[in-house]
C-alpha positions in Angstrom: 45.4 54.0 -69.6 42.6 56.5 -69.7 43.4 59.6 -71.7 43.2 63.1 -70.1 39.8 64.7 -70.2 39.6 67.7 -72.5 39.8 71.1 -70.7 36.3 72.3 -71.8 33.1 70.6 -72.5 29.3 70.9 -72.3 26.9 68.2 -71.0 24.7 68.5 -74.0 23.4 70.9 -76.7 20.0 71.7 -78.2 18.9 69.2 -80.8 15.8 70.7 -82.5 17.9 72.8 -85.0 18.3 76.6 -84.9 15.1 77.0 -87.0 13.3 74.0 -85.6 14.4 71.8 -88.5 13.7 68.6 -86.5 10.2 69.7 -85.7 9.4 70.1 -89.4 11.1 66.9 -90.4 9.2 64.9 -87.7 5.8 66.4 -88.6 6.4 65.8 -92.3 7.2 62.2 -91.6 4.2 61.7 -89.3 1.9 63.2 -91.8 3.2 60.9 -94.6 4.7 63.8 -96.6 8.3 62.5 -96.4 10.0 59.1 -96.1 12.0 57.5 -93.3 15.2 58.1 -95.3 14.4 61.8 -95.4 13.8 61.9 -91.7 17.1 60.1 -91.0 19.0 62.4 -93.4 17.6 65.4 -91.4 18.9 63.8 -88.2 22.4 63.2 -89.6 22.6 66.8 -90.8 21.6 68.1 -87.4 24.1 65.9 -85.6 26.9 66.9 -88.0 26.0 70.6 -87.7 26.1 70.4 -84.0 29.5 68.8 -83.8 31.0 71.2 -86.3 29.5 74.2 -84.5 30.8 73.2 -81.1 34.3 72.6 -82.6 34.2 75.9 -84.4 33.4 77.6 -81.1 36.6 76.2 -79.6 35.1 73.5 -77.4 37.5 70.7 -76.7 35.2 67.9 -75.6 32.2 67.3 -77.9 29.2 65.3 -76.6 27.4 62.9 -78.8 24.3 60.7 -78.6 22.4 63.7 -77.3 20.3 63.9 -80.4 16.9 62.3 -80.3 13.9 62.0 -82.6 11.6 62.3 -79.6 13.2 61.8 -76.1 16.5 60.6 -74.7 14.9 58.5 -72.0 12.8 56.8 -74.6 15.9 56.2 -76.6 17.5 54.5 -73.6 14.5 52.2 -73.2 14.9 51.2 -76.8 18.6 50.8 -76.5 18.1 48.4 -73.5 15.3 46.5 -75.3 12.8 47.7 -72.6 9.9 47.8 -75.2 6.5 46.6 -73.9 5.1 43.9 -76.2 2.0 46.0 -77.1 4.2 48.5 -78.9 6.3 46.2 -81.0 5.8 46.6 -84.8 7.7 45.2 -87.8 9.4 48.6 -88.2 11.6 49.8 -85.4 10.8 53.5 -86.0 7.1 52.6 -85.9 7.7 50.9 -82.6 9.5 53.9 -81.3 6.8 56.4 -82.2 4.1 54.1 -81.0 5.7 54.3 -77.5 5.8 58.1 -77.7 2.5 58.9 -79.4 0.3 55.8 -79.4 -0.8 53.8 -82.4 -3.5 51.4 -83.6 -5.7 52.0 -80.6 -2.8 51.6 -78.1 -2.3 54.5 -75.8 1.3 55.9 -75.5 3.6 55.5 -72.5 3.1 58.0 -69.7 4.9 61.3 -70.0 6.0 63.6 -67.2 8.5 66.3 -66.4 12.3 65.8 -66.4 13.1 66.6 -62.8 12.3 70.3 -62.2 12.4 71.4 -65.8 9.7 72.0 -68.4 11.1 69.2 -70.6 8.8 66.1 -70.7 10.3 62.6 -70.9 8.6 59.3 -71.8 8.3 57.1 -68.7 9.7 53.6 -69.3 7.9 50.5 -68.1 10.0 47.9 -66.5 8.7 44.7 -65.0 10.3 41.5 -63.4 10.1 39.8 -66.8 11.5 42.7 -69.0 14.1 41.1 -71.2 17.0 43.5 -71.4 19.4 43.3 -74.3 21.5 45.7 -76.4 19.0 46.5 -79.1 20.4 49.7 -80.4 23.9 50.7 -81.6 23.1 54.4 -82.1 26.0 55.6 -79.8 28.4 53.4 -81.8 27.0 54.6 -85.1 27.5 58.2 -84.1 31.2 57.6 -83.4 31.5 56.5 -87.0 29.6 59.5 -88.3 31.9 61.9 -86.4 35.0 60.0 -87.5 34.0 60.6 -91.1 33.9 64.3 -90.3 37.4 64.2 -88.6 36.0 64.8 -85.2 36.4 63.0 -81.8 33.2 62.8 -79.7 32.1 61.6 -76.3 29.0 59.4 -76.2 26.4 60.4 -73.6 24.1 57.9 -71.9 21.3 58.1 -69.4 22.7 56.3 -66.4 21.4 52.9 -65.4 20.4 54.1 -61.9 18.6 57.2 -63.2 16.8 55.2 -65.9 15.5 52.7 -63.4 14.5 55.2 -60.8 12.6 57.2 -63.4 10.9 54.0 -64.8 7.5 52.8 -63.5 6.6 49.2 -62.7 5.1 47.5 -65.8 1.4 46.5 -65.5 1.0 43.2 -63.8 4.2 43.5 -61.7 3.9 41.9 -58.3 3.3 44.2 -55.2 6.6 45.7 -53.9 8.4 45.3 -57.2 10.6 48.3 -58.1 12.4 48.8 -61.5 15.6 49.4 -59.6 15.5 45.8 -58.6 16.6 45.0 -62.1 19.8 47.0 -61.9 22.2 44.0 -62.2 20.7 43.0 -65.6 20.7 46.6 -66.9 24.4 47.1 -65.9 25.2 43.9 -67.9 23.8 45.6 -71.0 25.8 48.8 -70.2 28.9 46.7 -69.8 28.4 45.2 -73.3 27.8 48.7 -74.8 30.9 50.2 -73.1 33.0 47.3 -74.6 31.7 48.1 -78.1 32.3 51.8 -77.6 35.9 51.1 -76.5 36.4 48.9 -79.5 35.1 51.7 -81.7 37.7 54.1 -80.3 35.7 56.1 -77.7 38.1 57.5 -75.1 35.4 58.7 -72.7 31.8 58.0 -72.1 29.5 60.4 -70.2 26.9 58.6 -68.0 24.2 61.0 -66.7 22.9 60.3 -63.2 20.8 63.4 -62.3 18.6 61.2 -60.0 21.5 61.3 -57.5 20.9 64.9 -56.7 17.5 64.1 -55.1 17.1 62.3 -51.7 18.3 58.7 -52.0 18.0 55.8 -49.6 21.0 53.9 -48.2 19.9 50.9 -50.4 19.9 53.1 -53.5 23.3 54.5 -52.7 24.6 50.9 -52.2 23.2 50.1 -55.7 25.1 53.1 -57.1 28.3 51.8 -55.5 27.7 48.3 -56.9 26.8 49.5 -60.4 29.8 51.8 -60.8 32.2 49.4 -59.1 31.2 46.9 -61.7 31.3 49.2 -64.7 34.6 50.7 -63.5 36.1 47.3 -63.1 35.6 46.3 -66.7 38.8 45.3 -68.5 37.9 47.0 -71.8 36.1 50.3 -71.5 36.5 54.0 -72.1 37.1 56.5 -69.3 33.9 56.9 -67.3 32.6 60.4 -66.6 29.5 60.3 -64.3 27.6 63.6 -64.7 25.2 65.0 -62.1 23.1 68.1 -62.5 20.1 70.1 -61.2 21.5 70.2 -57.7 24.0 68.8 -55.1 25.2 65.2 -55.0 25.2 65.2 -51.2 25.7 61.7 -49.9 26.2 60.3 -53.4 29.5 62.2 -53.9 31.7 60.0 -51.6 29.9 56.9 -53.0 30.8 57.8 -56.6 34.3 59.0 -55.6 35.0 55.6 -54.0 34.3 53.8 -57.3 36.8 53.4 -60.1 35.1 56.1 -62.3 37.7 58.6 -63.4 35.5 61.8 -63.6 32.6 63.2 -61.7 30.4 66.1 -62.9 29.3 68.7 -60.3 26.6 71.3 -60.8 28.2 74.3 -59.1 25.3 76.6 -60.1 22.4 74.9 -58.3 24.6 72.6 -56.2 27.2 73.2 -53.5 30.9 73.0 -53.9 33.9 73.7 -51.7 33.6 77.2 -50.3 35.7 79.8 -52.1 37.9 82.1 -50.0 39.8 79.7 -47.8 43.1 80.7 -46.3 46.2 79.5 -48.2 46.7 75.9 -47.5 43.3 75.4 -45.8 41.3 72.5 -47.1 37.7 71.5 -46.6 37.8 67.9 -45.5 34.4 67.2 -47.0 35.9 67.6 -50.4 39.0 65.5 -49.9 37.0 62.6 -51.6 37.8 64.4 -54.9 41.5 63.7 -54.6 42.6 61.6 -57.6 39.4 62.4 -59.5 38.8 64.6 -62.5 36.0 67.0 -61.7 33.9 68.4 -64.6 32.9 71.6 -62.9 29.5 73.0 -64.1 30.0 76.7 -63.5 28.1 78.0 -66.5 24.4 77.6 -66.1 22.6 75.4 -68.6 19.2 76.5 -67.2 19.1 80.3 -67.6 20.0 82.9 -70.2 22.2 85.2 -68.2 25.9 85.8 -68.8 28.2 84.1 -66.3 29.7 86.0 -63.4 33.3 85.3 -64.5 34.9 86.2 -61.1 32.5 83.9 -59.2 32.9 81.1 -61.7 36.7 81.3 -61.6 36.7 81.3 -57.8 34.6 78.1 -57.8 37.0 76.5 -60.4 40.1 77.5 -58.4 38.7 76.1 -55.2 37.8 72.8 -56.8 41.3 72.7 -58.3 42.6 72.7 -54.7 40.9 69.4 -54.1 40.7 67.5 -57.4 43.4 66.0 -59.6 42.1 67.7 -62.7 39.4 70.3 -63.4 37.4 70.6 -66.6 35.2 73.6 -67.2 31.6 72.8 -68.2 28.0 73.8 -68.1 25.9 72.9 -65.1 23.7 70.7 -67.2 22.8 70.1 -70.8 22.1 73.2 -72.9 19.0 71.4 -74.1 17.1 73.9 -71.9 18.2 77.1 -73.6 17.8 78.6 -77.1 20.6 78.4 -79.7 22.0 81.9 -80.3 21.2 85.3 -78.8 22.7 86.9 -81.9 19.5 86.0 -83.8 17.5 88.3 -81.5 18.4 91.6 -83.2 15.0 93.1 -82.1 15.9 93.0 -78.4 17.0 96.1 -76.5 20.8 96.2 -76.9 21.3 96.8 -73.1 19.3 93.6 -72.3 21.0 91.6 -75.1 24.4 92.4 -73.6 23.2 90.6 -70.4 22.2 87.4 -72.3 23.9 84.2 -73.2 22.1 81.4 -75.1 23.7 78.0 -76.0 26.4 79.3 -78.3 27.4 82.1 -76.0 27.5 79.7 -73.1 29.9 77.5 -75.0 32.0 80.5 -75.6 32.0 81.3 -71.8 33.1 77.7 -71.1 36.0 78.0 -73.5 37.0 81.4 -72.1 36.9 80.2 -68.5 39.0 77.1 -69.4 41.6 79.4 -70.9 41.5 81.6 -67.8 41.8 78.7 -65.4 44.8 77.4 -67.3 46.5 80.8 -67.1 45.9 81.2 -63.4 48.9 79.9 -61.4 48.5 77.0 -59.0 48.0 78.1 -55.4 46.1 81.2 -56.3 43.5 81.7 -53.6 40.1 83.2 -54.8 38.5 86.0 -52.9 35.6 85.1 -50.6 32.3 84.9 -52.3 29.9 87.7 -51.4 27.1 86.9 -48.9 23.7 86.3 -50.5 21.2 89.1 -50.4 18.8 88.7 -47.4 15.4 87.4 -48.2 12.8 90.2 -48.2 9.9 90.0 -45.7 6.6 88.6 -47.0 4.5 91.1 -48.9 1.1 92.0 -47.3 -1.4 89.2 -47.9 -4.6 90.2 -49.7 -8.1 89.3 -48.3 -9.2 85.7 -48.4 -12.3 84.3 -50.1 -15.1 82.7 -48.1 -14.8 79.0 -47.1 -15.4 76.5 -50.0 -18.9 75.3 -48.8 -20.2 78.9 -48.9 -18.7 79.5 -52.3 -20.0 76.1 -53.7 -23.6 77.0 -52.7 -23.3 80.4 -54.3 -21.8 79.0 -57.5 -24.4 76.2 -57.8 -27.2 78.8 -57.8 -25.4 81.0 -60.2 -24.2 78.4 -62.8 -26.9 75.8 -62.6 -24.8 73.0 -64.1 -25.8 69.3 -64.5 -24.0 66.5 -62.7 -20.7 65.5 -64.4 -20.4 68.9 -66.2 -18.2 68.7 -69.3 -15.6 71.3 -70.1 -12.2 71.6 -71.8 -8.9 73.0 -70.5 -8.9 76.1 -72.6 -7.2 76.0 -76.0 -8.6 74.7 -79.2 -6.5 73.8 -82.3 -4.1 76.5 -83.5 -4.7 76.2 -87.2 -2.1 77.0 -89.9 -4.2 80.0 -90.9 -3.9 81.4 -87.4 -0.2 80.8 -87.2 0.4 82.4 -90.6 -1.8 85.4 -89.7 0.1 85.9 -86.5 3.4 85.8 -88.3 2.1 88.2 -90.9 0.9 90.6 -88.2 4.4 90.5 -86.6 6.0 91.1 -89.9 3.7 94.1 -90.7 2.1 92.3 -93.6 -1.4 92.1 -92.0 -3.3 94.9 -90.3 -4.4 94.7 -86.6 -8.0 95.0 -87.8 -7.7 92.0 -90.2 -6.0 89.9 -87.6 -8.6 90.6 -84.9 -11.4 89.8 -87.4 -9.8 86.4 -87.9 -9.6 85.9 -84.2 -13.3 86.8 -83.7 -14.3 84.4 -86.4 -12.3 81.6 -84.8 -13.9 82.3 -81.4 -17.3 82.0 -83.1 -16.3 78.7 -84.6 -15.1 77.3 -81.2 -18.2 78.5 -79.3 -20.6 77.1 -82.0 -18.7 73.7 -82.0 -19.0 73.4 -78.2 -22.7 74.3 -78.2 -23.4 71.8 -81.0 -21.5 69.0 -79.1 -23.2 69.8 -75.8 -20.2 71.0 -73.7 -21.5 72.5 -70.5 -18.9 75.2 -69.6 -17.4 76.7 -72.7 -14.0 78.3 -73.5 -13.2 80.8 -76.3 -10.4 78.6 -77.6 -7.5 81.1 -77.2 -6.9 81.7 -80.9 -5.2 85.0 -80.1 -2.5 83.3 -78.0 0.8 81.9 -79.3 1.6 80.3 -76.0 0.0 80.2 -72.5 3.0 82.0 -71.0 4.4 84.1 -73.8 1.0 85.7 -74.5 0.9 87.1 -71.0 4.6 88.1 -71.1 3.9 90.2 -74.2 1.3 92.2 -72.2 3.1 92.6 -68.9 5.9 95.1 -68.2 9.2 93.5 -67.1 9.2 90.8 -69.8 10.9 90.5 -73.2 10.1 87.9 -75.8 12.3 86.3 -78.4 11.7 85.6 -82.0 13.9 82.5 -82.4 14.5 81.4 -78.8 12.9 78.0 -79.2 13.4 75.3 -76.6 12.2 71.7 -76.9 9.4 70.7 -74.6 8.8 67.1 -76.0 9.1 65.5 -79.4 8.3 68.2 -82.0 6.7 70.5 -79.4 8.8 73.7 -78.8 8.2 76.8 -76.7 9.8 80.2 -76.6 10.3 81.0 -72.9 10.0 84.8 -72.2 12.7 86.7 -70.4 11.6 88.2 -67.1 14.3 90.8 -66.5 12.6 93.6 -64.4 9.7 94.4 -62.1 6.4 93.0 -63.3 3.3 95.2 -63.8 0.1 94.9 -65.8 -0.5 98.2 -67.7 -4.0 97.2 -68.9 -6.4 94.3 -69.1 -5.1 91.4 -71.2 -7.9 88.8 -71.8 -11.1 90.6 -71.0 -12.3 91.7 -74.4 -12.0 88.2 -75.9 -13.8 86.6 -72.9 -16.5 89.2 -73.2 -16.9 88.5 -76.9 -17.2 84.8 -76.3 -19.9 85.4 -73.7 -21.9 87.5 -76.2 -22.2 84.4 -78.4 -23.8 81.9 -76.0 -26.1 81.6 -73.0 -23.9 79.0 -71.5 -21.1 79.8 -68.9 -17.8 80.8 -70.5 -14.5 80.4 -68.7 -11.9 83.2 -68.6 -8.5 81.7 -69.1 -5.4 82.8 -67.2 -2.0 81.3 -66.5 -1.0 81.3 -62.8 2.0 83.1 -61.3 4.1 80.1 -60.5 3.8 78.8 -64.1 4.5 82.1 -65.7 7.7 82.3 -63.8 8.6 78.6 -64.1 8.3 78.7 -67.9 10.3 82.0 -68.3 13.9 82.7 -68.0 13.9 84.7 -64.7 16.0 87.5 -63.3 18.4 86.3 -60.7 18.8 89.5 -58.6 15.6 88.9 -56.5 14.4 85.9 -54.5 12.2 83.8 -56.7 9.3 84.1 -54.3 9.3 87.9 -54.6 9.2 87.6 -58.4 6.3 85.2 -58.3 4.4 87.5 -55.9 4.8 90.4 -58.4 3.3 88.2 -61.1 0.5 87.1 -58.8 -0.5 90.7 -58.2 -0.8 91.2 -62.0 -2.9 88.1 -62.3 -5.2 89.3 -59.4 -5.9 92.5 -61.3 -6.9 90.5 -64.4 -9.2 88.2 -62.3 -10.9 91.3 -61.0 -11.5 92.8 -64.4 -12.8 89.5 -65.8 -15.3 89.2 -63.0 -16.4 92.9 -63.5 -17.0 91.9 -67.2 -19.5 89.3 -66.1 -17.3 86.2 -66.6 -18.7 83.6 -64.2 -15.9 81.0 -64.3 -12.2 81.9 -64.3 -9.5 79.3 -64.7 -6.0 80.1 -63.4 -3.7 77.3 -64.5 -0.7 76.1 -62.5 0.7 73.1 -64.4 4.2 74.0 -63.1 3.4 73.9 -59.4 5.0 70.5 -59.0 7.7 71.2 -61.5 9.2 74.1 -59.7 9.4 72.2 -56.4 13.0 71.7 -55.1 14.4 68.2 -55.5 15.5 67.9 -51.9 12.8 67.3 -49.3 14.4 69.7 -46.9 13.6 72.6 -49.2 10.1 71.6 -50.4 7.8 72.7 -47.6 9.1 76.3 -47.7 8.6 76.4 -51.5 5.1 74.9 -51.4 4.1 77.4 -48.7 4.9 80.5 -50.7 3.8 78.9 -54.0 0.3 78.2 -52.6 0.2 81.7 -51.1 1.0 83.2 -54.5 -1.9 81.3 -56.1 -4.3 82.4 -53.4 -3.1 85.9 -53.8 -3.8 85.8 -57.5 -7.3 84.6 -57.1 -8.3 86.6 -54.0 -10.2 89.2 -56.0 -13.0 86.8 -57.0 -16.4 86.9 -55.3 -18.0 83.8 -53.9 -20.3 83.3 -56.9 -17.3 83.3 -59.3 -16.0 79.8 -59.8 -12.2 79.5 -59.8 -10.7 76.6 -61.7 -7.1 75.5 -61.9 -5.3 72.9 -64.0 -2.2 70.8 -63.6 -0.8 68.3 -66.0 2.1 65.8 -66.6 3.9 66.5 -63.4 3.3 63.7 -60.8 0.7 65.9 -59.1 -0.3 63.0 -56.8 2.9 63.9 -54.9 1.6 67.3 -53.9 -2.2 66.8 -53.4 -2.1 68.6 -50.0 -0.6 71.7 -51.7 -3.2 71.5 -54.6 -5.9 71.4 -52.0 -4.3 74.4 -50.4 -4.7 76.4 -53.6 -8.4 76.6 -52.6 -9.6 76.5 -56.2 -13.2 75.5 -56.6 -12.4 73.0 -59.4 -9.1 71.3 -60.2 -8.6 69.6 -63.6 -5.7 67.3 -63.8 -4.0 64.8 -66.1 -5.1 61.2 -65.6 -5.8 59.6 -69.0 -2.2 59.4 -70.2 -1.1 57.9 -67.0 -4.1 55.5 -67.0 -5.7 56.8 -63.7 -2.4 56.7 -61.7 -3.6 59.6 -59.6 -7.0 58.2 -58.7 -6.0 56.2 -55.6 -4.8 59.4 -54.0 -7.7 61.7 -54.6 -10.5 60.0 -52.7 -10.5 62.6 -49.9 -10.2 65.6 -52.2 -12.7 68.1 -50.8 -13.5 70.2 -53.9 -14.5 69.8 -57.5 -12.0 67.6 -59.4 -11.7 66.7 -63.1 -9.3 63.8 -63.7 -8.7 63.8 -67.5 -10.5 61.3 -69.6 -8.8 62.1 -72.9 -5.1 62.1 -73.6 -4.5 65.1 -76.0 -0.8 64.5 -76.6 -1.7 61.5 -78.8 -3.5 61.8 -82.1 -5.7 58.8 -81.4 -9.3 59.5 -80.6 -10.7 57.7 -77.5 -13.9 55.8 -78.0 -17.1 56.6 -76.0 -16.6 53.3 -74.2 -13.1 54.1 -73.1 -14.2 57.5 -71.7 -17.2 55.9 -70.0 -14.9 53.3 -68.4 -12.6 56.1 -67.2 -15.5 58.0 -65.7 -16.8 54.9 -64.0 -13.4 54.4 -62.4 -13.4 58.0 -61.3 -16.8 57.7 -59.7 -15.6 54.8 -57.7 -13.3 57.1 -55.7 -15.1 60.5 -55.9 -18.8 61.5 -55.3 -20.6 62.5 -58.4 -21.2 66.1 -57.2 -17.5 66.7 -57.1 -16.6 65.2 -60.5 -16.0 67.2 -63.7 -15.4 65.7 -67.2 -12.5 67.1 -69.2 -9.4 66.2 -71.4 -6.0 65.9 -69.8 -4.8 69.2 -71.2 -5.4 71.9 -73.8 -6.3 71.0 -77.4 -4.0 73.4 -79.4 -1.8 70.6 -80.7 -4.6 68.5 -82.2 -6.6 68.9 -85.4 -10.3 70.0 -85.5 -11.2 66.6 -86.9 -9.6 64.8 -83.9 -11.0 67.3 -81.4 -14.6 67.1 -82.7 -14.6 63.3 -82.7 -13.0 63.0 -79.2 -15.2 65.6 -77.5 -18.3 64.1 -79.1 -17.4 60.8 -77.4 -16.6 62.6 -74.1 -20.0 64.3 -74.1 -21.9 61.1 -74.9 -20.0 59.2 -72.2 -20.8 61.9 -69.6 -24.5 61.8 -70.6 -24.5 58.0 -70.3 -23.0 58.1 -66.8 -25.1 61.1 -65.8 -28.2 59.0 -66.4 -27.1 56.3 -64.0 -26.2 58.6 -61.1 -28.5 61.6 -61.2 
């Protein structure tokens, strides 16, 4: 008999440590300054601290197996034995990091965004011959760790359907093969793991299936029914809790409810639930499928930093209780996507801070709502939910630029670039000296004058290096910027920035998303003086570097009292002012990056066209101030951009640079008809390995097979801030030499 599900839980919790302890432990290990034992000790401490903290906050159901040394999808691939042969090493940890970061001349696995978040996951490779087996007992080991602490935990697994839908076909797979075709074999491994977890004393297991909130085919839904019918029918297993998040289950809800799983998780923040405010005794027949099921109701958002509307949340919980056998209060998704504790942000305005809830505060809200739900009598009918605010009419559109052929001719005469021009995406390595200086400036231990002298010296270094290597369009390296979004947030009205609000992006990489809480305005130019200084150091073209409006909003925690489109348009107007000032300062090339364009797209097809329409309009609004002779670049990375090429073309940028090296040219078959300048990346910057000149030349030759030479640019996949100068100089030297070699064959 399955035990009752605890009254309150969360679907996951941050894992980097409140002071980024995991980041420091990983980088120390990678650099050879610490041992494997020290890294594993750090992991054990972080897991134990998390479980103790959640228990101390009053949470009843504690999730486990949410810790990862790099990525939970990669962990699942290792657990299932889905390790491509080229990554296998004598040491299992070396194998793991080879898949994540590359090693010994082998490129890492592809990386892309986790649904519509800024978290990056490692894309597994699955082929018809992948030999699945239970190769990791990490979830079992964590049960033992928690037992030693006197705590009961609930293992969390990436679901078999989501894992296979997110995987890509291994190289050499036959045409038409899909990883989901291997579901039966993967379910067999999950069956073995569930039996071991039951034997170890696990009462419940959480199986995450966020892929079910996107559009799914009838065949895929049949596969869901078969998989969970089989897992639910196991003789020896824990209770099964299938969690969904990031949207509405739609047609997948009755499919799951018809299987033997005991609990289903619903995202009631981004998804739909039964409508509150029904008359007493009235039922919504669409939700009768929940009868006899435990519903883990995600009413506290795991994606934003605003305190929960308690009345609205309670209304949702009471309505679900009218339909389900048992209701558990939870977060809408894992708290992986928010910082740890707003209490650490003592510098924030007290009025703003009272509106905020980070991970610990959200756990407190879950606990309080569970107590409130338990104290509310059965049959209590919630008040009707207020109608949503009407969507505002579109803001007046600014003037358009001339058609691309007119602009291209003006830019060719103005810039006089060679075929296959080489450039970089913008940032150069953020040295330890720069980071220490920035911290000292914030702490008041370094004067503004001394800090700016250091920034100028770094710009001189970057410009001189690019000139020496032979780069054609230079950047200033962005030494003054802590982050491509936070830097702009610090200079725009309407934003607040945190000091300890770190969120994992991938592996050891963390960001501090700004908080966009009010109307956005640009009080003064932000980047102009640094671009002007870089221009004074060289006769070559220098790019001004800006972050686009969609990305600034997507990578911030955004106010929820305005339609998202209106917020993005406010930011676009601020960016347009900056574009105009850069052009007035004589900057001939301006890059406005939109790496989050694909990321922010709704998961359901029915909502995507409307989003892309206003997102493209926001970009064109931001760049509309540029004259024809000013070349506008944009950049996208690690976000399956091949799925939105029509929208990228609609941005009307003169040059688009895009990730391609990490995914081994996956986008190339789709770009043959692209009508503007395009730079598919030839250098994967998220790996420490340096590509050889021959590798870059081969990538360029492949690009030239699908694009005419006059449209091709040569560039890395992304910015260089996470690399060392030694790596950057060697890699860019090879990139420049390869471009020169190919240039000689096509000019």
